[in-house]
C-alpha positions as CSV (number, residue, x, y, z in Angstrom):
1,M,95.7,-59.8,30.0
2,L,98.8,-58.0,30.9
3,I,98.0,-54.6,32.2
4,V,100.5,-51.8,33.1
5,Q,99.0,-49.4,35.6
6,K,100.7,-46.1,36.3
7,F,99.9,-44.0,39.5
8,G,100.9,-40.3,39.8
9,G,102.1,-38.3,42.7
10,T,98.7,-37.3,44.0
11,S,97.5,-40.9,43.7
12,V,100.4,-42.1,46.1
13,G,100.5,-38.8,48.0
14,T,100.0,-40.4,51.5
15,L,100.4,-43.8,53.1
16,E,96.5,-44.2,53.0
17,R,96.5,-43.4,49.2
18,I,99.2,-46.0,48.7
19,D,97.0,-48.5,50.5
20,N,94.2,-47.5,48.2
21,V,96.4,-48.0,45.2
22,A,97.3,-51.5,46.5
23,Q,93.6,-52.3,46.7
24,R,93.0,-51.2,43.2
25,V,95.9,-53.4,41.9
26,I,94.6,-56.4,43.8
27,A,91.1,-55.8,42.3
28,T,92.7,-56.0,38.8
29,V,94.6,-59.2,39.8
30,K,91.4,-60.8,41.1
31,K,89.9,-60.3,37.6
32,G,92.6,-62.6,36.3
33,H,95.0,-60.1,34.9
34,K,98.8,-59.9,35.3
35,V,99.8,-56.4,36.5
36,V,103.0,-54.3,36.3
37,V,102.7,-51.0,38.3
38,V,104.7,-47.8,37.5
39,V,104.6,-45.2,40.4
40,S,105.7,-41.6,40.7
41,A,107.1,-40.0,43.9
42,M,104.7,-39.0,46.5
43,S,103.3,-35.5,45.7
44,G,105.6,-32.7,46.8
45,E,108.5,-35.1,47.3
46,T,110.5,-34.0,44.1
47,N,110.1,-30.3,45.0
48,K,111.3,-31.1,48.5
49,L,114.4,-32.9,47.2
50,L,115.2,-30.0,44.9
51,E,114.9,-27.6,47.9
52,Y,117.4,-29.8,49.7
53,A,119.8,-29.6,46.9
54,G,119.3,-25.9,46.6
55,H,120.4,-25.5,50.3
56,F,124.0,-26.6,49.3
57,S,124.3,-25.4,45.8
58,K,122.6,-23.2,43.2
59,A,124.1,-25.3,40.4
60,P,124.6,-28.9,41.6
61,R,126.0,-31.5,39.2
62,K,123.1,-32.9,37.1
63,E,124.4,-36.4,37.9
64,D,123.9,-35.8,41.6
65,V,120.5,-34.2,41.0
66,D,119.4,-37.3,39.1
67,A,120.7,-39.6,41.9
68,L,118.8,-37.5,44.4
69,L,115.5,-37.2,42.6
70,S,115.2,-40.8,41.5
71,S,115.0,-41.8,45.2
72,G,111.5,-40.4,45.5
73,E,110.1,-43.0,43.0
74,R,112.1,-45.8,44.6
75,V,110.5,-45.0,48.0
76,T,107.0,-45.2,46.6
77,S,107.7,-48.5,44.7
78,A,109.2,-50.1,47.8
79,L,106.2,-49.0,50.0
80,L,103.6,-50.3,47.5
81,S,105.4,-53.6,47.2
82,I,105.6,-53.9,51.0
83,A,101.8,-53.2,51.2
84,L,100.9,-55.7,48.6
85,N,103.1,-58.4,50.1
86,E,101.6,-57.8,53.5
87,L,98.0,-58.1,51.9
88,G,99.1,-61.6,50.6
89,Y,99.8,-60.6,47.0
90,P,103.5,-61.4,46.1
91,A,105.2,-58.3,44.8
92,V,108.7,-57.1,44.0
93,S,109.9,-53.5,43.6
94,M,112.3,-52.5,40.9
95,S,114.3,-49.3,40.2
96,G,114.5,-48.1,36.6
97,R,117.9,-50.0,36.4
98,Q,116.4,-53.2,37.5
99,A,113.5,-52.9,35.1
100,G,116.1,-52.5,32.3
101,I,115.3,-48.9,31.2
102,K,118.4,-47.6,29.4
103,T,118.7,-44.0,28.3
104,N,121.0,-41.6,26.7
105,A,123.3,-39.3,28.8
106,S,121.0,-36.2,29.0
107,H,120.8,-35.9,32.8
108,T,117.5,-34.6,34.2
109,K,115.8,-34.9,30.8
110,A,117.1,-38.2,29.4
111,R,115.4,-40.1,26.6
112,I,114.8,-43.8,26.7
113,E,117.0,-45.7,24.2
114,S,115.9,-49.3,25.0
115,I,114.4,-51.6,27.6
116,D,115.6,-55.1,28.6
117,P,112.4,-56.5,30.2
118,S,114.0,-59.8,31.2
119,M,113.9,-59.2,35.0
120,M,110.3,-58.0,34.7
121,H,109.3,-61.1,32.7
122,A,110.9,-63.4,35.2
123,A,109.1,-61.8,38.0
124,I,105.8,-62.0,36.2
125,D,106.3,-65.6,35.3
126,A,107.0,-66.3,39.0
127,G,103.4,-64.9,39.7
128,K,104.5,-61.6,41.2
129,I,103.2,-58.0,40.8
130,V,106.1,-56.0,39.5
131,V,106.2,-52.4,41.0
132,V,108.6,-50.2,38.9
133,A,110.0,-46.8,40.1
134,G,109.0,-44.4,37.2
135,F,110.7,-41.3,36.0
136,Q,114.2,-43.0,35.9
137,G,116.6,-45.1,34.0
138,V,120.2,-45.8,33.7
139,N,122.8,-44.2,31.2
140,E,123.6,-47.3,29.0
141,H,127.2,-46.2,28.6
142,T,128.2,-45.0,32.2
143,G,125.7,-46.8,34.3
144,D,124.8,-43.6,36.1
145,V,121.2,-43.0,37.1
146,T,119.2,-40.7,34.9
147,T,115.8,-39.1,35.1
148,L,113.3,-38.4,32.3
149,G,112.0,-34.9,33.2
150,R,108.8,-33.7,34.6
151,G,106.0,-36.2,33.9
152,G,108.5,-38.9,33.2
153,S,106.6,-41.5,35.0
154,D,104.0,-41.5,32.1
155,L,106.8,-42.1,29.8
156,S,108.2,-45.0,31.9
157,A,104.8,-46.7,31.9
158,V,104.3,-46.5,28.1
159,A,107.8,-47.7,27.6
160,V,107.4,-50.6,29.9
161,A,104.1,-51.5,28.3
162,G,105.6,-51.4,24.9
163,A,108.6,-53.6,26.0
164,L,106.3,-56.1,27.7
165,Q,103.8,-56.0,24.8
166,A,101.0,-55.3,27.4
167,D,97.4,-55.4,26.3
168,L,96.7,-52.0,28.0
169,C,98.4,-49.2,29.8
170,E,96.3,-47.4,32.3
171,I,97.3,-44.0,33.5
172,Y,95.7,-43.1,36.9
173,T,95.7,-39.4,37.9
174,D,93.5,-37.1,39.7
175,V,91.1,-36.6,36.7
176,D,88.9,-39.2,35.2
177,G,89.7,-38.8,31.5
178,V,90.1,-36.3,28.7
179,Y,87.4,-33.7,28.3
180,T,86.3,-31.6,25.4
181,T,88.0,-28.7,27.2
182,D,89.0,-27.7,30.8
183,P,85.8,-28.3,32.9
184,R,86.9,-25.6,35.3
185,I,86.5,-23.1,32.4
186,E,83.5,-24.6,30.7
187,R,81.1,-26.5,33.0
188,K,79.4,-28.1,29.9
189,A,82.6,-29.9,28.9
190,K,82.1,-33.6,28.3
191,K,84.4,-36.5,28.8
192,I,85.7,-38.1,25.5
193,E,85.2,-41.8,25.3
194,K,87.9,-42.4,22.6
195,I,90.5,-40.1,21.1
196,S,93.4,-40.7,18.5
197,Y,97.1,-40.5,19.4
198,D,97.4,-37.4,17.1
199,E,94.5,-35.6,18.8
200,M,95.9,-36.4,22.2
201,L,99.3,-35.2,21.2
202,E,97.8,-31.9,20.3
203,F,95.9,-31.7,23.6
204,A,99.1,-32.6,25.5
205,S,101.3,-30.1,23.7
206,L,98.7,-27.3,23.7
207,G,98.1,-27.0,27.4
208,A,96.1,-30.1,28.5
209,K,97.9,-31.5,31.6
210,V,96.3,-35.0,31.6
211,L,99.3,-36.7,29.9
212,Q,102.8,-35.9,29.1
213,N,103.2,-35.4,25.3
214,R,106.3,-37.5,25.1
215,S,104.5,-40.4,26.5
216,V,101.7,-40.1,23.9
217,E,104.4,-39.9,21.1
218,L,105.9,-43.2,22.4
219,A,102.5,-44.8,22.8
220,K,101.8,-44.0,19.1
221,K,105.2,-45.3,18.0
222,L,104.7,-48.6,20.0
223,S,100.9,-48.9,19.3
224,V,100.3,-49.0,23.1
225,N,96.6,-48.6,23.9
226,L,96.4,-46.0,26.7
227,V,93.6,-45.3,29.1
228,T,93.6,-42.2,31.4
229,R,91.3,-42.5,34.4
230,S,91.0,-41.3,38.1
231,S,92.5,-43.3,40.9
232,F,89.8,-41.8,43.2
233,N,86.6,-43.3,41.5
234,E,85.6,-46.2,39.3
235,N,84.5,-44.1,36.3
236,E,85.5,-45.2,32.8
237,G,88.3,-43.2,31.5
238,T,89.3,-42.1,28.0
239,L,91.0,-44.6,25.6
240,I,93.8,-43.2,23.4
241,T,94.3,-45.4,20.4
242,K,94.9,-45.6,16.7
243,E,92.6,-43.4,14.6
244,E,91.3,-46.5,12.7
245,N,90.1,-47.9,15.9
246,I,87.7,-45.0,16.3
247,M,84.6,-45.7,14.3
248,E,82.9,-42.2,14.5
249,K,85.5,-39.5,14.1
250,P,84.1,-36.2,15.3
251,L,84.6,-33.0,13.3
252,V,86.1,-31.3,16.4
253,S,87.1,-33.2,19.5
254,G,87.9,-30.3,21.8
255,I,89.4,-26.9,22.7
256,A,92.7,-26.6,24.3
257,L,94.1,-23.6,26.1
258,A,97.7,-22.8,27.0
259,K,98.2,-19.7,29.1
260,D,101.9,-20.0,29.8
261,Q,102.9,-18.5,26.4
262,A,105.0,-15.4,25.4
263,R,105.5,-13.7,22.1
264,V,108.8,-12.2,21.0
265,S,108.8,-9.6,18.2
266,L,111.9,-8.8,16.3
267,S,111.5,-5.6,14.3
268,G,113.8,-4.4,11.5
269,V,115.6,-7.7,11.0
270,V,118.2,-7.6,8.3
271,D,116.7,-9.4,5.3
272,R,119.6,-11.6,4.3
273,P,119.8,-15.4,3.6
274,G,120.6,-17.2,6.9
275,I,119.4,-14.7,9.4
276,A,116.5,-16.8,10.5
277,S,118.8,-19.8,10.7
278,D,121.3,-17.9,12.9
279,I,118.6,-16.7,15.3
280,F,116.9,-20.0,15.8
281,K,120.1,-22.0,15.9
282,A,121.2,-19.8,18.9
283,L,117.8,-20.5,20.7
284,A,118.0,-24.2,19.8
285,K,121.5,-24.5,21.4
286,A,119.9,-23.2,24.7
287,D,117.2,-25.9,24.3
288,I,114.5,-23.2,23.9
289,N,111.5,-24.6,22.1
290,I,109.9,-22.3,19.6
291,D,106.2,-22.7,18.6
292,M,104.6,-20.4,16.1
293,I,106.7,-18.3,13.6
294,V,105.6,-15.4,11.4
295,Q,107.9,-13.5,9.1
296,T,106.6,-10.6,7.1
297,I,107.7,-9.8,3.5
298,G,110.9,-7.8,3.5
299,H,111.0,-4.0,2.6
300,D,114.0,-1.9,2.2
301,G,116.4,-4.7,3.3
302,R,114.5,-5.3,6.6
303,T,111.8,-7.6,7.8
304,N,109.9,-8.4,10.9
305,L,110.0,-11.7,12.7
306,D,107.6,-12.9,15.4
307,F,107.5,-16.2,17.3
308,T,106.0,-17.7,20.5
309,L,107.5,-19.9,23.3
310,D,106.9,-20.9,26.8
311,K,106.7,-18.0,29.2
312,N,109.3,-19.5,31.4
313,E,112.0,-19.4,28.6
314,L,111.3,-15.8,27.7
315,H,114.2,-14.3,29.8
316,A,116.7,-16.8,28.4
317,A,115.6,-16.2,24.9
318,K,115.9,-12.4,25.3
319,T,119.4,-12.7,26.6
320,I,120.4,-14.8,23.6
321,L,118.8,-12.4,21.1
322,E,120.2,-9.2,22.6
323,P,123.6,-9.6,20.7
324,F,121.7,-9.6,17.4
325,V,120.3,-6.1,18.4
326,A,123.9,-5.0,19.5
327,K,125.2,-6.0,16.1
328,K,122.4,-4.0,14.5
329,E,121.1,-7.1,12.7
330,V,117.8,-6.5,14.6
331,A,116.5,-3.0,15.1
332,S,114.5,-3.7,18.2
333,L,113.3,-6.5,20.3
334,S,110.0,-6.5,22.3
335,A,108.1,-9.2,24.2
336,D,104.5,-9.9,25.4
337,D,103.9,-12.4,28.2
338,Q,100.3,-11.6,28.5
339,I,99.1,-13.9,25.7
340,S,97.4,-17.3,25.4
341,K,97.1,-20.0,22.7
342,V,93.6,-21.3,22.0
343,S,93.3,-24.4,19.8
344,V,90.6,-26.2,18.1
345,I,91.5,-29.9,17.6
346,G,89.8,-32.8,15.6
347,V,90.7,-35.5,13.2
348,G,87.5,-34.7,11.3
349,M,89.0,-31.5,10.0
350,K,90.9,-33.7,7.4
351,S,87.7,-34.3,5.5
352,H,85.6,-31.3,6.3
353,S,85.9,-27.6,5.2
354,G,84.7,-24.6,7.2
355,V,86.2,-25.5,10.5
356,A,88.7,-22.6,10.4
357,S,86.3,-20.0,9.2
358,K,83.9,-20.9,12.1
359,A,86.8,-20.4,14.5
360,F,87.6,-17.0,13.1
361,E,84.0,-15.9,12.9
362,T,83.5,-16.9,16.6
363,M,86.4,-14.8,17.7
364,A,85.2,-11.9,15.6
365,K,81.7,-12.1,17.2
366,E,83.3,-11.9,20.6
367,N,85.5,-8.9,19.4
368,I,88.7,-11.0,20.2
369,N,91.7,-9.9,18.1
370,I,93.8,-12.8,16.8
371,M,97.5,-12.0,16.7
372,M,98.9,-15.2,15.2
373,I,97.5,-18.2,13.5
374,S,99.0,-21.8,13.1
375,T,97.2,-24.7,11.4
376,S,97.8,-28.4,10.8
377,E,95.6,-31.2,9.4
378,I,93.9,-31.6,12.8
379,K,94.5,-28.3,14.6
380,I,93.9,-24.6,14.4
381,S,95.8,-22.5,17.0
382,M,95.3,-18.8,17.6
383,I,97.3,-16.4,19.8
384,I,95.1,-14.0,21.7
385,A,95.3,-11.6,24.7
386,Q,95.3,-13.7,27.9
387,K,92.4,-11.6,29.4
388,Y,90.1,-13.2,26.7
389,S,91.3,-16.8,27.3
390,E,88.3,-18.2,29.0
391,L,85.8,-16.3,26.9
392,A,87.4,-17.7,23.8
393,V,87.3,-21.3,25.2
394,Q,83.6,-21.0,26.0
395,A,82.7,-19.4,22.8
396,L,84.4,-22.0,20.7
397,H,83.1,-24.9,22.8
398,D,79.6,-23.5,22.1
399,A,80.2,-22.8,18.3
400,Y,81.2,-26.5,17.7
401,E,78.5,-27.8,20.0
402,L,80.8,-30.0,21.9
403,D,78.4,-30.3,24.8
404,K,76.1,-32.6,22.7
């Protein structure tokens, strides 16, 4: 088998941990597998480099930021390669450029366009362990170094696995899999053995920090079997795979919680064709991602428009929307950053009724008011006051008997 193994910042946070990673890689090789390793920067390194840049400029060129930040992963890949070679296992470190990872020109949040795996194949055929610096690539037009955004090493690993047609992509972190909910909130949370790409996408986008959602999207697109597991123990992880590979599809797989949410309320919006387009186009130009949207039926030429977004984008959103108030196209603007989004997720919802009613009934029993609701085939999301977050998670976990 050809296995891609990705190790995050905490897994390579010290020299001793890099040595532990080397031992884990060697153990995989001893089982007869070929291995390609993708590594993050040592924990804290990226923030340190950003602080260095901030010492000289509050707004450095993004090209320079990418050149700076990409060095963190190159340090880790070189150190791991040195460790493996010293232990008698031939290895070679590669930057994103050497690994053939080509991206678009969006510096600091680039998207992978293609991968030329020829250098990696040559090294693998020569019997070497390939250690790739994650989180980075190269602008296919200019040759400049680019980075993929926070959590981009997961994306690197999946893309490399897809390009190499690897049998498995293992993502090693400080947790040993995907749980029915956050074990820190609900001690009865259970580890999920198998989960579909779509369910994992919902978990990733709705607050679970196990995997970056872009990496799950790419895994689904490339049909890469993903396993997320801990680098600190030998426990079996969670397999993320095609829905058809899961024999028994649970009605509900888990409960996700996103606390970093904010709600914007626009009251007295002029009820004319195109007003929503103008508002959301302005937000989109600033790369502000909008989640739930609710618009009321217009009365007397005015309507109300509410939507949610990440809390850290609230200030920018309000700045963009203030001109609409100034032009009297919006009567008033208010915001609430003390909200959370709690979501019920499960592919079994497609073929069963009553899941939504149970969620709403559970909230009612706990006297928790639901401000907004969003649904899909496999998800029910509810916006609630942040102070009820943990109570809501625990109540829903019990209601769907996820500890059994």
